[in-house]
C-alpha positions in Angstrom: 0.0 0.0 0.0 2.8 2.4 0.8 4.4 1.8 -2.6 1.2 2.6 -4.4 0.8 5.8 -2.4 4.4 6.8 -3.2 3.7 6.2 -6.9 0.5 8.1 -6.8 2.2 11.1 -5.1 5.0 11.1 -7.7 7.6 10.4 -5.0 8.8 7.2 -6.8 8.3 5.5 -10.2 7.0 2.0 -10.4 10.2 0.9 -12.2 12.2 2.0 -9.2 10.4 -0.4 -6.8 12.6 -3.4 -7.5 13.0 -6.8 -5.9 14.5 -5.2 -2.8 11.4 -3.2 -2.0 8.5 -5.4 -3.1 7.8 -9.2 -3.3 8.1 -9.5 -7.1 8.0 -12.6 -9.1 11.7 -12.8 -9.2 12.0 -12.9 -5.4 9.2 -15.3 -4.9 10.4 -17.9 -7.4 13.1 -19.2 -5.2 10.8 -19.5 -2.2 8.3 -21.4 -4.4 11.0 -23.8 -5.6 12.1 -24.5 -2.1 8.6 -25.2 -1.0 8.1 -27.5 -4.0 11.3 -29.3 -3.2 10.2 -29.8 0.4 6.9 -31.2 -0.7 8.6 -33.6 -3.2 11.0 -34.8 -0.5 8.2 -35.5 2.0 6.1 -37.2 -0.7 9.0 -39.5 -1.4 10.0 -40.5 2.1 12.5 -37.8 2.8 14.7 -38.2 -0.2 17.2 -35.5 -1.0 16.0 -33.0 -3.7 18.1 -30.7 -5.9 17.1 -27.4 -7.4 18.2 -27.0 -11.1 19.4 -23.5 -12.0 19.3 -21.9 -15.4 21.8 -19.7 -17.1 20.6 -16.5 -15.4 20.7 -18.1 -12.0 16.9 -18.7 -11.8 15.5 -22.0 -10.5 14.2 -23.9 -13.5 13.6 -27.5 -12.1 13.3 -29.4 -8.9 14.9 -32.9 -9.2 14.5 -36.0 -7.0 
């Protein structure tokens, strides 16, 4: 809400509200991958699970 107010008041531009200030898709992708890995591990009796990273460092796959 604060971010929207600052944009409306002209104090900041939306493009300036990057991953450090708001929970954007880029910041939530890793958390989602970790949660998925935990679920897959539990579903398979506690096996180790690996996260597969792409060229830009983003999580692309969860491996059992």
